[in-house]
N, C-alpha and C positions, 0 to 999 in steps of 0.2 A: 156612284156604283162601286161595289167592291170587286177585288180580284184575288184569286187564289193562285199562288205559284208553288208548284210541286218541285221541291228541291231536296228530296230525301235520299236519292239513289247514291250508291257508292261510286258510280262512274267507272266501272271496271273496264269498259272499252277504251276509256281515255287514259288508262294507266300508261306510263308512270306519273303523268302530270297530276293525277288525282290521288297519288300516294300520300300527298301532304296537304291537300285541300279539297273541299267539295267542288264539283265542277261549276256551280253557279258563281263561285268566287275566283275563277280563273280570270286574271286581268288581260285585256287586249287593248293596247293603246291607252293605258291609264285608268280604264274603267272595267269593273268586273261585268260578267254577263248579267248578274243580278242587278247591278246599278243601271245597266242599259235598259233592262226590262222595266224597272221602276220608273225611269225617266219617260219612257214611251207611254206607260200607263197614265202618268200624270198629265201628259200632253193631250190625252183623249178624254180627260175629265174624271178618271178614277180617283177617289179620295181616300181609299183604304186598301192596303195590300196585306194579305195573310200568307205568310211563307211557311210551308210545311217542310220540316227538316228532320233528319235522323243522323246520317253519317257526318261525323265531325261537327256535331251540333253546337259545340262551344264556339267554333269559328264563325258559324252563321249567327250565333247570338251576339258575338262581338261586332259583326258587320251590321246587324240591325241597330245595335246601340250607337254605332258611329255614323249611321245614315243621316245625312242632312239633305232633305228634299221636301217636296210639297205634299207627300203622302204620309198618312198615318200607317206605320208598318208594325205588324205583330208577327211573332214567331210562335209556331206550334210544334212541339216535339212529337213526332209520330211514334217514337219508340222503335221497336223492331219493325223494319220496313217490310210490309206484307202486300205490296202492290199499290197501284195508283188509286184503286177504289178505297183501300184501307187508309191511304193518305188523306183523301178527301173526307172520309168519315172522321178522322182525327180533328178536322177543323169544323165539324158540323155545328158545334155550339155557337160559332161565330157567324153562321150563315143564316140570314133572315130576310134576304131579298135576292133578286136576280144578280148574277155575278159572272165575271169572266174567269176562266181557268186556263193557265198556261203552264206548259212543261218548262222546267228550269234550265234546260240545255239548248234553248232556242234563242235565235236573234230574230225578232219579229218587228218589222217597221210599222210606223204609225198608220199608213193606209190599210194594211192588213188588219190591224186591230180595229180600225174604224169599220171595216166591212163586217166584222163579226159583232161588234158592240152596238152598232147603230141599225142593224137589220130590223125590219118590222116584225120578224118572227122572234119568239122568245127563247127557243132552244136551237142553237146553231152548232154545227160541227165544222170547223175550218178544214179545208182539204187542199191537197197539193198534188200535182202530177209529177211522177218520178220515173226514172229509167229502170229502177230495181225495186219494183213493188213488193217482191217477196220478203224484203227486209222490214216491212211495215205492217200496220193494220190496214188492210185494203177495204175500201168502202163499196158497198153495193147500193146504188142509188137509182130511183125510178126516173122516168122522163120529166117529172115535175120537180126534181131536185130534192126529193124526200129520201131520208135514210131508210134502207130496208134491213141492212145487216152490216156487221164489221167482221171480216175474216182475218184473224191474227196470223201474220207471217205464213201465208199459204206456201205449199211446195212450188218451187220455181217452175214456171210454165203452166201453172194451174190457177193463176191469179184471175179473179173475175174482172179486174180492170187495172189501170195504172193510176187510179185516183186513190190517194191514201190519206189516213188520218194525220193532220198537221200538228196535233197537240195544242190547239187553240180552240176554246169553246165559249159559248155563252149559254149559261144554264140557269134553271130556276131551282128553288129549294126542293122541288118535287123529286129531283134526282136522288136526294137522300133516302127517300122511301125505297127506291130500287136498290140502293146500296145495301139496305138492311136485309134484302132477300138473296144477296149474292152467295154463290158457293165458290170455293177455290178453283182456279183454272188448273189445267194440266201441270203448270209449273208451280202450283201451290200458292198462288197469289189471288187476291181479290182485285179484279180488273175493272177499271172504270169503263172501258169499252164494252164489257159485258152488260153493265148497267144501262149504257146508252142503247145497246141493241134491244134490251128488254123494253126500255122506254119507247123506242121507235115502233114497237109492236102494238102499243096502246095509245099513242098520241103522235102528233106530227113533230118530227125532228128534221130540220132543214140542213142541207149541206151547202156551204158557200166556198167556192174555189178561190184560192189565194194565188197571187202572182209569185213566181219563183224568185223574182228580184226583191220581194218583200218578206221573204221567209228563208231561214237557213238553220239547219240542225247541226249541232256540234256533237257528233256521235263517236268519231274516231280521232286519234291524235292529229292526223294530217288535215282534218277539218279546221283546226285552229289556224293553219296557214292560209286556208281559203278565207276564213273569217277576217284575218289580218288584211288580206288583199282587198276584200270588200270595204272594210273600214277605211283603209288608206286611200281607196279610190275617191273618197270624199275630200281628201286634202287638195287644196288649190293654192298655188304660190308657196312662198316661204315665210313661215311665222317663226320668228326667233325671239323668244322671251329670255333665253339664256345668253350664251356668248359663242361666237365663232371667231377664233383667232385669225390674224393675218397669216396667209399661207395655206389655209384650209380651202378646199374647193368644193362647192356644193352645186349640183345640177338637179333640176326637177323639184317637185314638192317636198317640203320638209317641215317638221315641227320640232323645235328645240324648246323644251320646257324650262321654267325658271331654275336657276342654279345648275343647269347642265352646260357643258362646254365641249365644243368641237375644236380640238387642238391642231396646231399647224402641221401641215403635211397630210392631213386626212383628206380622202376623196370620197364624197358622198353622192350617190346617184339615187335620187328619190323614186318613189315615195318612201320616206323614212320618218319614223317617229322616235324621238330621243326623250326619255322620261326625265323627270325632275332629279337633279343631283347626279346624273350620269356623266361619264367622261369618255369621249371617243377620240382616240388618237394619243400621241402623234403617229403619223405615217401608217395609217390603216386605210382599208377600202371597205365601204359598206354599200351594198346594192339592195335596192328595194324590190318588192315590198318587204320591208324589215321593220320590226318593232323592237326597240330597246327600252325596257321598262325602267323604273326608277333605280337610282344608285347602282348602276351597272358600270363596269370598267371594260372598255374595248381598247386594247393597247397596241403597241408597236408591231408592225408587220402582220397584223391580223386581218383576215378577210371574212366578212359576214355577208351572206347572200340569201335573200328571200327567207328570212328566219325570224323567230321570236326568241328573245332572251329575257327571262323573267328577273324579278327584283334581286338586287344585291349579288349578282353573279360576276365572276371575273374571268375574262378571256384576255389575258394580259400580253401575250407575245407569241408570234410565229405559229399561229393556229388558223385553221379554216373551218368555218361553220356554214354549211350550205343546206337550204331547204329543211331546216331542223327546228325543233323546239327544245330550248335549254331551260330547265327549271330554275327555281329560286335558290340563292346561296350556293351555286355551283362554282367550282374552281377547275378550270381546264388548264392542265400543265402545258408548258411550252411544246409546240409541235403536235398538239392534238388535232387530228384531222377527221372530219366526218365525210365519208364518201357518200355521194348522192346520185351515182349512176352505175347501173349494172353493166358488166362487160358485154352481156348479150343484148343490151339496149331495151330489154323488156320492162314492163311496169314493175315497180318495186312492191314486194309483198311484205306484210307485217303479221306477226302472230298476235291475235286478239282473242282473249278468253279461250286459249287452247287451240284455236283454229287459225290456219294460214289464210289471210285475206289479201286480195289484190287491192292496192291503194288507188289503182287507176292513174297513177302518176309515174311518168318516166323518170323524173328527177325527184328523189326524196332521200333525205338524210337520216339523222338519228333523233330519238326522243329520250331526253336525259332528265331523270327525275330530280327533285330538289335535294340539295346538300351533297350531291355527287362530287367526288374528287377524281381527277385523272392525273397520272404521272406524266412525265415527259415522253414525247414520241409515241403517243397512243393513236391507233387507227381504229375507226369505228365504221363497220360496213353499213350499206344502205338498209334502212328499215329496222335497224336494231334498237331495242329499248333497254335502257339502263335504269333499274329501280332506284328509288330514293335512298340516300345515305350510303350508297355503295362506293367502293374504292376500286379503281382500275390501276393495276401495277404498271410502272413505267415500261414502255416498249411493247405493251400488249397489243394484239390485233383482236378486236372484239367482233366475233363472228356470230354470236348467238345472244339472245336476250339474257340480261343479268338480273336476278331477283333483287328485291330491296334488301338493304343491309347485308351486302355480300362483298367479298373480296374476289376480284377476277384477275387471273394470271394466265397468260398464254405462253406456250413454248414454241410458237410458230403458228402458221395458218392451220386452222382446224384442230389444233392440239391445245387444250386449255383446261383449267380447273376452276371451280367456283367454291369458295368456302364461306360459311356464315361470318359476318363481321361481328365479333363479340364486343361486349361493353369495354373490355380492356383492349381496344382495337390497336393502340400503339404497340402493345406487346405482340399482338397477332402479326403486325407488319414486320417486327423484328425477327419473328420466326421464319418469315419468307426469305 
C-alpha cells in the first residue's frame, strides 16, 4: 500500500519554530515528525510514501535523500500551496491504487493507522473527539457511521458534534475525479474535505473513530511540549550510551545518547532525553519532561524545566528555561530568564496569526526561534515569541513578540523598541 503525507504548509501557527524549518522536520527526542510517521507506516506494511511539500522544499528534499528506512520515499513539489486538495492533485500521477493520506503535523500511533488501513471499507475518514470542535472540520455522521458532511470550523456553539476530522484517511484513486471538480473555498484554497463531502453524496464514505491516546496534532507551539511529554512517557529506566561523570545525580527515566556527557554536579530528574554530543553540567538542574537535542550545551548554574532545546544551542550559565521551546543554534546570554507563570495565575496567552489565543496552560514560558541571541540579564515574559535570527539587547525585558531578524531593546517594563536586524548587524549593534 502507498501513503501520501501532506507536508507543504508554512506552519504559521507554529512560528517561530517554523521560521527556519518546515513543521514535519521539527525534531522531538532525536526524530523528526516525518521520521516518526514513516516508521509507523512501515510497521503497518506500507511500502511507498509520497511526501508533498512546498515550504522550504530543499530542506524536505535533503531529508528524503538522507532517509534510511524500509519505505521507498518520493518527494513531490506542490509549488504554490493552494490547499490540501491541490496538494493531493500534485501527487495524482503517482496514485494508481488505494492509499493512506496523513497530514504532516500529526503524531499517529500504529493502532490508529491500522484501524484506518485495515478496515473492510475502502474509503475511510479517521475521526477524533475534541473539546474545541470549532477549531476543526466537524463531521456529520449518520447512525451507521457514514459520512454525511464536513463543516469546516463552524462558529463556536454551532458545531453539529464534537467529532472532528483527524487528518488520517484511506482513499481510492476515485477521489482524484472529485478533486478535478473542486472550486476554491472562501479562503481561496482547494480543500480535500470538500472533495470528500462531494464523494459522500455519491457513494459510501465511512468514519472510524480513533482513540485520543493514539493521535496528537501539533498545531500550536505549546503542543510540542505535550508531544515531548507523550514521547518521554515511553522512557523506562536509565539508558546511558554516553557518559555520566561521578558526582552527577540522576533520578527517574533518562536517555543519554552516544557522545553525550552529564558532568559532575548536575542533578537530573527524569524523564529527560539528552541527544548525541550534548553536554549537561557541571552544576546544573534539569527537570523533566525535558528534551535536549544533539550538540547542545547546558552549563553551570542553569536550570531547565519541562522544555525542549533544539540542536546546537547554548545555555551556558546562570539562566532559567522553564516550559519553553528553544530553537536551534540559539545562544542565551548569562542570566537569561524565561518567566513561566503569570502574576494573576491565569492561563498564559500567546499571539498566533494575529489573534490572542489561550494556551490552556497555567505554566508556559517562551518560544525562541532559531539563531536567536540574547545578551546578559534578559527577562522574557510568559507566552512571548522571539522570531528567528533576532538579537535581544542586554538587560532587556521582553514583554511582546519579537519579529524575525530584529533587534529588541527595552528601556524598562513596557517601554521598548524593535529595529530590523540589517545584514551589517555588528554595525547596527554599535549604533545602539
